C-alpha positions in Angstrom: -7.1 -21.2 12.5 -11.0 -21.1 12.2 -12.5 -23.9 10.0 -13.9 -22.4 6.8 -17.7 -22.7 6.3 -18.7 -23.7 2.7 -22.3 -23.6 1.4 -23.0 -26.3 -1.2 -25.5 -25.4 -4.0 -26.5 -28.5 -5.9 -29.9 -29.7 -7.1 -29.0 -33.4 -7.2 -29.3 -34.8 -3.7 -26.8 -37.6 -4.2 -24.1 -35.3 -5.7 -24.8 -32.7 -3.0 -24.3 -35.3 -0.2 -21.1 -36.6 -1.8 -19.6 -33.1 -2.0 -20.7 -32.4 1.6 -18.9 -35.6 2.8 -15.8 -34.7 0.9 -15.7 -31.2 2.4 -16.2 -32.5 5.9 -13.4 -35.1 5.4 -11.1 -32.2 4.4 -11.9 -30.4 7.7 -14.4 -27.8 6.4 -17.9 -27.1 7.8 -21.0 -27.3 5.6 -23.7 -25.2 7.3 -26.3 -26.0 4.7 -27.2 -27.3 1.2 -29.3 -25.4 -1.3 -31.0 -26.8 -4.4 -32.1 -23.6 -6.1 -30.7 -20.1 -6.7 -33.2 -18.4 -4.5 -32.6 -20.9 -1.7 -28.8 -20.3 -2.1 -29.2 -16.5 -1.6 -31.4 -17.0 1.5 -28.9 -19.4 3.1 -26.0 -17.2 2.4 -27.8 -14.4 4.2 -28.6 -16.7 7.1 -25.3 -18.5 7.6 -22.7 -16.0 6.1 -20.4 -18.8 4.8 -16.8 -18.2 3.8 -17.3 -19.7 0.3 -20.0 -21.1 -2.0 -19.7 -24.1 -4.2 -22.2 -23.4 -7.0 -23.6 -25.7 -9.6 -24.4 -23.6 -12.7 -27.5 -25.6 -13.9 -30.1 -25.5 -11.1 -33.8 -26.1 -10.9 -36.2 -23.2 -10.9 -36.1 -19.8 -12.6 -32.7 -18.7 -11.3 -29.5 -20.5 -12.5 -26.2 -20.6 -10.7 -24.6 -17.7 -12.6 -27.4 -15.3 -11.7 -27.4 -16.5 -8.0 -23.6 -16.1 -7.9 -23.8 -12.5 -9.2 -26.4 -11.6 -6.5 -24.3 -13.2 -3.8 -21.1 -11.4 -4.8 -22.9 -8.0 -5.0 -24.9 -8.4 -1.8 -22.6 -10.3 0.5 -19.1 -10.3 -1.0 -18.8 -14.0 -0.6 -16.4 -15.9 -3.1 -18.0 -18.4 -5.4 -16.5 -21.5 -7.1 -18.5 -23.0 -10.0 -18.9 -26.8 -10.0 -20.5 -28.0 -13.2 -20.5 -30.7 -15.9 -20.7 -28.1 -18.7 -17.5 -26.7 -20.3 -18.9 -25.1 -23.5 -17.8 -21.6 -24.4 -21.2 -20.0 -23.9 -21.4 -21.3 -20.3 -17.8 -20.2 -19.6 -18.6 -16.7 -21.0 -21.6 -16.3 -18.8 -19.7 -17.6 -15.8 -16.9 -15.0 -16.3 -19.4 -12.1 -15.8 -19.9 -13.0 -12.1 -16.1 -13.1 -11.4 -15.8 -16.5 -9.9 -12.8 -17.6 -7.8 -12.6 -21.0 -9.5 -14.2 -23.3 -12.0 -14.3 -27.1 -11.4 -15.6 -29.6 -14.0 -17.4 -32.7 -12.9 -16.2 -35.3 -12.1 -13.3 -33.8 -10.1 -10.7 -35.2 -7.7 -10.7 -34.4 -4.0 -7.2 -32.8 -4.1 -8.3 -30.7 -7.0 -11.3 -29.5 -5.0 -9.2 -28.9 -1.9 -6.5 -26.9 -3.8 -9.1 -24.8 -5.6 -10.9 -24.0 -2.3 -7.7 -23.0 -0.5 -6.5 -20.7 -3.3 -10.0 -19.1 -3.5 -10.1 -18.5 0.3 -6.5 -17.1 0.3 -7.2 -14.8 -2.7 -10.4 -13.5 -1.2 -8.6 -12.8 2.1 -5.9 -10.8 0.3 -8.4 -8.9 -1.9 -10.5 -8.0 1.1 -7.5 -6.7 3.0 -6.4 -4.7 -0.1 -9.9 -3.2 -0.4 -10.0 -2.3 3.3 -6.6 -0.7 2.9 -7.7 1.3 -0.1 -10.9 2.5 1.7 -8.8 3.5 4.7 -6.3 5.3 2.6 -9.0 7.1 0.6 -10.8 8.2 3.8 -7.5 9.5 5.2 -6.6 11.3 2.0 -10.0 13.0 2.0 -9.5 14.2 5.6 -6.0 15.7 5.4 -5.5 19.4 4.9 -3.4 19.1 1.7 -4.9 18.7 -1.8 -4.0 15.3 -3.3 -4.4 14.1 -6.9 -3.2 10.6 -8.0 -2.8 9.5 -11.7 -2.3 6.3 -13.5 0.8 5.4 -15.5 -0.5 7.5 -18.4 -0.9 10.7 -16.4 -4.7 10.5 -16.2 -6.5 11.4 -13.0 -7.4 8.4 -10.9 -8.2 10.1 -7.5 -8.9 13.6 -6.1 -9.6 14.5 -2.5 -12.2 17.2 -1.6 -9.4 19.8 -1.0 -8.1 19.2 -4.6 -11.7 19.5 -5.9 -12.1 22.8 -4.2 -8.8 24.3 -5.5 -9.1 23.1 -9.1 -12.8 23.5 -9.5 -13.1 20.0 -10.8 -15.2 17.3 -9.0 -13.8 13.8 -9.0 -16.6 12.4 -11.1 -15.7 14.8 -14.0 -11.9 14.6 -13.6 -11.5 10.8 -13.6 -9.8 9.7 -16.8 -8.8 13.3 -17.7 -5.2 14.2 -18.5 -3.7 15.8 -15.4 -2.6 18.9 -17.4 -6.3 19.6 -18.1 -7.3 19.5 -14.4 -4.0 20.8 -12.9 -3.4 23.9 -15.1 -0.4 25.9 -13.8 1.6 28.9 -14.9 4.6 30.9 -13.7 3.5 33.8 -11.5 6.0 36.2 -13.0 6.2 35.3 -16.7 2.6 34.0 -17.0 4.0 31.1 -19.1 2.7 27.6 -18.9 4.5 25.3 -16.5 5.0 21.6 -17.5 2.7 19.2 -15.7 4.5 17.4 -12.9 3.2 13.9 -13.9 4.8 14.3 -17.4 8.2 15.1 -15.8 8.0 12.3 -13.3 7.1 9.7 -15.9 9.9 11.0 -18.0 12.7 11.3 -15.4 11.4 8.5 -13.0 12.0 10.6 -9.8 10.2 12.9 -7.5 9.7 16.6 -8.3 9.0 19.9 -6.5 7.4 22.7 -8.4 9.1 26.1 -8.6 8.1 28.4 -5.9 6.2 31.1 -7.9 3.5 28.9 -9.5 -0.2 29.8 -9.9 -3.0 27.2 -10.3 -5.7 28.3 -12.6 -9.0 26.7 -11.5 -11.7 25.5 -13.9 -13.7 28.8 -13.4 -10.5 30.9 -14.0 -9.8 31.6 -10.4 -6.0 31.8 -9.7 -4.4 30.4 -6.6 -0.8 30.4 -5.6 0.3 26.9 -4.6 3.2 24.9 -3.2 3.5 21.3 -4.1 5.6 18.1 -4.3 5.0 15.2 -6.7 6.3 11.6 -6.5 6.1 8.4 -8.6 4.0 5.5 -7.4 6.2 2.4 -7.8 5.2 -1.3 -7.6 7.3 -4.1 -6.1 9.2 -4.6 -9.4 10.3 -1.0 -9.5 7.9 -0.1 -12.3 6.1 3.3 -12.2 2.3 2.7 -12.0 1.2 6.2 -11.5 2.0 9.5 -9.8 0.8 11.4 -6.7 0.7 15.2 -6.3 0.3 16.9 -3.0 -0.3 20.7 -3.0 -1.7 23.5 -0.9 -3.1 27.0 -1.2 -0.3 29.3 0.0 -2.3 32.5 -0.4 -1.9 33.3 3.3 1.8 32.5 3.1 2.1 34.8 0.1 0.3 37.5 1.9 2.7 37.1 4.9 5.6 37.2 2.6 4.3 40.3 0.9 4.0 41.9 4.3 7.5 40.8 5.2 8.8 42.3 1.9 7.0 45.6 2.7 8.6 45.7 6.1 12.0 45.0 4.5 11.5 48.0 2.2 10.5 50.1 5.1 13.6 48.9 7.0 16.0 49.2 4.1 18.6 50.8 6.3 18.5 47.9 8.7 20.6 45.5 6.6 21.2 43.1 9.4 17.4 42.3 9.8 17.1 41.7 6.0 20.1 39.4 6.0 18.6 37.4 8.8 15.3 37.2 7.0 16.8 35.9 3.7 19.0 33.5 5.6 16.0 32.0 7.2 14.3 31.6 3.8 17.4 29.8 2.6 17.4 27.5 5.5 13.7 26.5 4.9 14.6 25.4 1.4 17.1 22.8 2.5 15.4 19.5 1.8 18.2 17.1 3.0 18.6 18.6 6.5 16.8 17.2 9.6 14.3 19.4 11.4 16.5 19.6 14.6 19.4 20.8 12.5 17.2 23.4 10.7 16.1 24.7 14.1 19.7 25.1 15.3 20.6 27.0 12.1 17.6 29.3 12.5 18.6 30.1 16.1 22.1 31.0 15.0 20.9 33.8 12.6 18.0 35.3 14.7 20.0 37.4 17.3 21.7 39.5 14.7 18.4 40.6 13.4 17.3 42.3 16.6 18.2 45.8 17.6 20.3 44.6 20.6 22.0 41.5 19.1 24.6 41.1 21.9 21.9 40.9 24.5 19.4 38.8 22.5 18.9 35.1 23.4 16.7 32.6 21.5 14.9 29.4 22.6 12.8 27.2 20.3 10.8 24.3 21.7 9.3 21.7 19.3 7.4 18.6 20.6 9.4 18.3 23.8 12.8 19.1 22.2 14.5 22.4 23.1 17.3 24.3 21.4 18.8 27.6 22.6 21.3 30.1 21.4 24.8 30.3 22.8 25.0 31.9 26.3 21.2 31.6 26.7 19.5 33.1 29.8 15.9 34.0 30.5 14.7 37.5 31.4 11.5 39.4 32.1 11.7 41.0 28.7 10.7 38.6 25.9 8.6 37.9 22.9 6.8 34.5 22.5 5.0 33.0 19.4 3.4 29.6 19.2 4.4 27.1 16.5 1.3 25.5 14.9 1.2 22.3 12.8 -2.2 21.5 11.2 -3.7 24.1 13.6 -2.3 22.3 16.7 0.3 23.9 19.0 3.5 21.8 19.0 6.0 24.3 20.4 7.1 27.9 20.6 9.8 30.4 19.7 11.0 32.9 22.4 13.2 36.0 22.1 14.8 37.4 25.3 16.5 40.7 25.9 18.9 40.2 28.9 18.7 43.8 30.2 16.0 46.4 30.6 15.8 48.8 27.7 13.8 52.1 27.2 10.2 51.3 26.3 9.4 52.7 22.9 6.0 52.0 21.2 5.2 48.6 22.6 8.3 47.9 24.8 11.9 46.9 24.1 10.9 45.2 20.9 10.1 46.9 17.6 6.8 46.3 15.8 8.9 44.8 12.9 10.5 42.4 15.3 7.1 41.2 16.5 6.1 40.6 12.9 9.4 38.8 12.2 9.0 36.3 15.1 5.4 35.6 13.9 6.6 34.8 10.4 9.4 32.6 11.6 7.0 30.6 13.8 4.6 30.3 10.9 7.3 29.0 8.5 8.6 26.5 11.0 5.1 25.1 11.3 4.6 25.0 7.5 8.0 23.2 7.1 7.0 20.5 9.7 3.6 20.1 8.0 5.2 19.6 4.6 7.7 17.0 6.0 4.9 15.0 7.7 2.7 15.0 4.6 5.6 13.7 2.5 6.5 11.0 5.0 2.8 9.9 5.3 2.4 9.6 1.5 5.6 7.5 1.2 4.5 5.2 4.0 1.1 4.6 2.4 2.7 4.0 -1.0 5.0 1.3 0.6 2.0 -0.4 2.3 0.2 -0.6 -1.1 3.3 -2.0 -2.7 3.6 -4.8 0.0 -0.1 -5.9 -0.6 0.5 -5.9 -4.4 3.6 -7.9 -3.9 1.8 -10.6 -1.8 -0.9 -11.0 -4.4 1.6 -11.2 -7.3 3.7 -13.9 -5.4 0.6 -16.0 -4.7 -0.5 -16.1 -8.3 3.1 -16.7 -9.6 3.5 -19.8 -7.2 0.0 -21.0 -8.2 1.0 -20.9 -11.9 4.3 -22.7 -11.4 2.8 -25.5 -9.2 -0.2 -26.2 -11.5 1.9 -26.6 -14.7 1.8 -30.4 -15.5 4.0 -30.0 -18.6 7.1 -28.7 -16.7 9.6 -31.3 -15.4 9.3 -31.9 -11.7 12.8 -30.7 -10.7 12.3 -27.5 -12.7 9.0 -26.8 -10.9 10.8 -27.1 -7.5 13.7 -24.8 -8.7 11.2 -22.2 -10.0 9.3 -22.3 -6.7 12.6 -21.9 -4.9 13.4 -18.7 -6.9 10.0 -17.1 -6.1 9.9 -17.7 -2.3 12.6 -15.2 -1.2 11.2 -12.4 -3.4 7.8 -12.8 -1.6 9.3 -12.1 1.8 9.3 -8.7 3.6 13.1 -8.5 3.3 14.0 -10.3 0.0 17.6 -9.1 -0.1 18.5 -11.2 3.0 16.0 -14.0 2.6 17.0 -17.6 1.7 15.1 -20.8 1.1 15.7 -24.6 1.0 13.5 -27.4 -0.1 14.2 -31.1 0.8 12.0 -33.5 -1.2 12.4 -37.3 -1.4 16.1 -37.2 -0.5 16.8 -34.4 -3.0 17.9 -31.0 -1.7 17.2 -27.7 -3.5 18.5 -24.4 -2.0 19.2 -20.8 -2.9 22.9 -19.8 -3.3 22.9 -17.8 -0.1 21.5 -20.5 2.1 23.1 -21.0 5.5 21.7 -22.8 8.6 20.0 -20.2 10.9 17.9 -20.0 14.0 15.8 -17.4 12.2 13.8 -19.8 10.0 10.2 -21.0 9.5 9.6 -24.5 8.1 6.7 -26.4 6.8 6.5 -30.2 6.3 5.8 -31.6 2.8 3.2 -34.4 3.2 2.2 -36.9 0.5 -0.2 -39.9 1.1 0.0 -39.1 4.9 3.8 -39.5 4.8 6.3 -36.8 5.4 8.5 -36.6 2.3 10.3 -33.4 2.8 10.4 -29.8 4.2 10.3 -26.2 3.0 12.5 -23.9 5.0 12.7 -20.1 4.7 15.0 -17.8 6.8 16.8 -14.6 7.1 20.6 -14.0 7.0 20.3 -11.1 9.5 18.2 -10.5 12.6 14.8 -8.9 11.6 12.0 -7.2 13.7 9.8 -9.7 15.4 6.2 -10.1 14.2 5.1 -11.8 17.5 6.1 -15.0 19.3 9.7 -14.0 18.6 9.3 -14.8 14.9 10.4 -12.4 12.1 7.7 -13.8 9.8 4.2 -12.3 9.4 1.1 -14.5 9.3 0.9 -13.9 5.6 4.4 -15.1 5.0 3.8 -18.2 7.1 0.6 -19.0 5.2 2.5 -18.7 1.9 5.2 -21.1 3.1 2.6 -23.6 4.3 0.7 -23.3 1.0 3.9 -24.0 -0.9 4.5 -27.2 1.2 0.9 -28.3 0.7 1.0 -27.8 -3.1 4.3 -29.7 -3.4 2.9 -32.6 -1.4 -0.1 -32.7 -3.7 2.1 -32.5 -6.7 4.1 -35.5 -5.6 0.9 -37.4 -4.9 -0.3 -36.7 -8.4 3.0 -37.8 -9.9 2.9 -41.0 -7.9 -0.6 -41.8 -9.0 0.2 -41.1 -12.6 3.2 -43.5 -12.3 1.0 -46.2 -10.8 -1.6 -45.8 -13.6 1.2 -46.2 -16.2 2.4 -49.4 -14.5 -1.1 -50.8 -14.3 -1.7 -50.1 -18.0 1.6 -51.7 -18.9 0.8 -54.8 -16.8 -2.6 -55.2 -18.5 -0.9 -55.0 -21.9 1.6 -57.7 -21.0 -1.2 -60.0 -19.8 -3.1 -59.5 -23.1 0.0 -60.3 -25.1 0.6 -63.5 -23.2 -3.0 -64.6 -23.7 -2.7 -64.1 -27.4 0.4 -66.2 -27.6 -1.4 -69.1 -25.9 
């Protein structure tokens, strides 16, 4: 792991040198020391350190708080304040710059080390979360579907450009607005208001798909037929923190359906074609059936819709997979239509007639049959598009939940291990409870802590070769170990280990904090013994 570079900002030379020596003894690099706020900003730009230790009261016109604000905005470098001032006004000013720590002089070396490590880890996680959010926002802006996300109160938190275009609201105007104001929908047939999806999701705590005949009324009054699905956004504790709505303009689909309905009226005597058409519509609406199974069901109903059903064969190819009707055979007489997903060809549907027939109009196939195969190909493409969009949104929601879970676990452990008023054995037990929940697979994770001949372990603990352990060191002496493992085989994250780098870092951090906690307890015990010994000596002296 790369040694962290820490810039020291201190206007007292002796104090600055002392801090520099301490940092180097801890294994950190100190690229420079600055004595003024202006100098600190210049050295951050020159050296790009990983963290800045900033004294609040500095010489010159710029104090530490102002310098820290500029450093955070210009370079995104975390700052820890080191100061002898703890008055409320100083604290209030310091909060504005969002520091990653606040140390009061004089401070102990282990306190400095712990604060630095927590600040570096927190900044790393926040940076990763920000990058993920930027990546997700860019992706959402690029996809073909309109996407709107809300907070837990149903107020708009995000809109991509497609959603802006369909609703007539720009994101800057819609942020904070109730979704029902921006996403105004009515029933196409009755013209009555349709309940806002976010309200229903927040009430029923489950995903929701709008009825088929829904019209979106844009801000300028323009009406657009839409198809949509909405889902809750859930954190790692199962709490709903918002909703996400994905929808698309289905004007072209509606037009195609209108054409199909017109054809159906024209071919009213051809009941078999109509039965096929409606059978396919019903197949498309099945949400719990896999795409290969849907294709097989579609193939079964197509031959009966053609004018020569006993001599009609069907073949559908989708992304390298092929399905055919019973008794399939190719022939020179066929229709072919490409299947498109997001305007990219992924397969085709082919209809073969096994024997030569009299050519009428455009050949052995009716014009209505040519329209039908086009509609089927189009609907198969739309169905696959919708499935992929839903899977993509779920995957991104899961990734966000994992990042939130890692940050929450870090802060929970930090709170437990820094509480001096809690009994030592209770601190260890609470730590043991938090560790499995912070892993990728909490349901099959276990933990064990051995500390100074005492053993603490979760109820499901069993020895396993799928474990990661970290030694607990106090006063350069190994006093115990933290072990975390899985009851079942899990996917490797590299080097045949089921643990990610973030999980390993968290386990190492727990071991480090427990070691420091023991050191602190020992030093406090030594201090009490020393005070007691001095008291006994004073008493003996008075007796004499």
